[in-house]
C-alpha positions as CSV (number, residue, x, y, z in Angstrom):
1,V,-6.6,-4.6,-15.0
2,S,-8.3,-3.9,-18.1
3,A,-11.2,-5.9,-19.3
4,S,-12.8,-5.7,-22.6
5,E,-16.4,-5.9,-21.0
6,A,-17.5,-6.2,-17.3
7,F,-15.1,-6.6,-14.4
8,T,-16.6,-7.7,-11.2
9,L,-14.5,-8.1,-7.6
10,S,-16.7,-9.9,-5.2
11,T,-16.9,-12.0,-1.8
12,N,-13.8,-10.5,0.2
13,A,-11.5,-10.4,-3.1
14,Q,-8.8,-7.8,-2.9
15,I,-6.6,-5.7,-5.2
16,F,-4.2,-3.6,-3.4
17,T,-1.0,-2.4,-3.0
18,Q,0.9,-1.3,-0.2
19,T,4.2,0.0,1.1
20,L,5.8,-0.4,4.7
21,S,8.6,1.9,4.2
22,S,10.1,4.5,2.1
23,G,9.3,3.4,-1.2
24,S,6.0,4.1,-2.7
25,A,3.0,1.9,-3.1
26,G,2.1,1.3,-6.5
27,A,-0.9,2.6,-8.5
28,V,-4.0,0.4,-8.9
29,S,-6.0,0.9,-12.0
30,L,-9.4,-0.9,-13.4
31,T,-10.6,-0.2,-16.5
32,A,-14.0,-1.9,-18.0
33,S,-17.6,-1.2,-19.4
34,D,-18.8,-1.8,-16.4
35,I,-16.9,-2.1,-12.9
36,T,-18.6,-3.8,-9.6
37,V,-17.0,-3.7,-6.2
38,T,-19.2,-5.8,-4.0
39,S,-19.9,-8.2,-0.9
40,S,-16.7,-7.2,1.2
41,A,-14.5,-6.6,-1.9
42,L,-11.5,-4.2,-1.6
43,V,-9.7,-1.9,-3.8
44,L,-6.7,-0.7,-2.1
45,S,-3.6,1.6,-1.9
46,Q,-1.9,2.3,1.3
47,T,1.1,3.5,3.3
48,S,2.0,2.6,6.9
49,G,5.6,3.9,6.3
50,T,7.1,7.3,4.9
51,G,6.5,6.2,1.3
52,Q,3.9,7.5,-0.6
53,G,0.4,5.8,-1.2
54,G,-0.4,4.9,-4.7
55,A,-3.4,6.3,-6.9
56,V,-6.5,3.8,-7.2
57,T,-8.6,4.5,-10.8
58,L,-11.7,3.0,-11.6
59,S,-12.5,4.1,-15.1
60,A,-16.0,2.6,-17.0
61,S,-17.5,3.6,-20.0
62,D,-20.8,2.8,-18.6
63,L,-21.4,2.1,-14.8
64,V,-19.1,1.8,-11.5
65,S,-21.2,0.2,-8.7
66,V,-19.9,0.1,-5.3
67,S,-21.2,-1.8,-2.6
68,G,-17.8,-2.7,-1.4
69,Q,-14.6,-0.3,-0.4
70,V,-12.4,1.6,-2.8
71,L,-9.9,3.4,-1.0
72,T,-6.6,4.8,-0.3
73,K,-5.3,5.5,3.1
74,T,-2.2,6.2,5.6
75,L,-2.3,4.0,8.3
76,G,-1.6,5.5,11.7
77,T,1.9,4.1,13.5
78,A,4.9,6.2,14.8
79,L,6.4,5.8,11.3
80,S,3.4,6.6,9.1
81,S,4.2,10.1,7.5
82,G,3.3,9.1,3.8
83,N,0.4,10.7,2.1
84,A,-2.7,8.9,0.9
85,G,-2.7,8.5,-2.9
86,A,-5.7,10.0,-5.0
87,V,-9.1,8.2,-5.7
88,S,-10.5,8.7,-9.1
89,V,-13.7,6.9,-10.0
90,S,-15.4,7.8,-13.6
91,A,-18.1,6.6,-15.4
92,D,-21.3,7.4,-17.4
93,T,-23.0,6.4,-13.8
94,V,-21.4,5.9,-10.1
95,L,-23.6,3.9,-7.8
96,V,-22.5,3.6,-4.1
97,S,-25.2,1.4,-2.2
98,G,-25.3,-1.0,0.5
99,G,-22.8,0.2,2.9
100,G,-20.1,0.6,0.2
101,F,-18.0,3.7,0.3
102,I,-15.0,5.4,-1.6
103,F,-12.5,6.7,1.0
104,E,-9.1,8.4,0.8
105,G,-7.0,10.2,3.8
106,Q,-5.5,9.2,7.1
107,V,-6.7,7.0,9.6
108,N,-5.2,6.1,13.3
109,R,-3.4,9.5,14.0
110,S,-1.1,8.9,11.0
111,H,1.2,11.8,10.1
112,G,0.4,12.0,6.4
113,V,-2.2,13.8,4.7
114,G,-5.0,12.9,2.5
115,T,-5.0,13.9,-1.5
116,L,-8.2,14.1,-3.9
117,I,-11.0,12.1,-4.5
118,S,-12.3,12.8,-7.9
119,L,-15.7,11.4,-9.4
120,P,-16.5,12.6,-12.7
121,A,-19.6,11.1,-13.9
122,S,-22.6,12.1,-15.8
123,A,-25.1,10.6,-12.9
124,Y,-24.6,10.0,-9.2
125,R,-26.8,7.6,-7.0
126,V,-26.4,6.7,-3.4
127,K,-28.8,4.1,-2.0
128,S,-28.9,2.8,1.5
């Protein structure tokens, strides 16, 4: 998704890719001047199979604000051996608040491994 100005994902909205088998999940990329993920919104790439999870990239020239969820993960099942994709959040300022989080890794005893979270920014702010 590319926006010339601000982009907001809110109120349980979701942008995600997923693989349940040997194919790889696709990447998710958001680009705008400001990106806001809020109110239980979700940006996700996951694998529940042997395929690899896709990368999640948020790139803003000014602000990325997360009070929702930005993540890649490998879900734990007997067949989950694919690795989670990388997460990259870049902006002049990255704000994580209100229970929001940025996560990359494995959950529920999956066999896949996590990769990398990259947060290049001029300023970071974390608020409860």
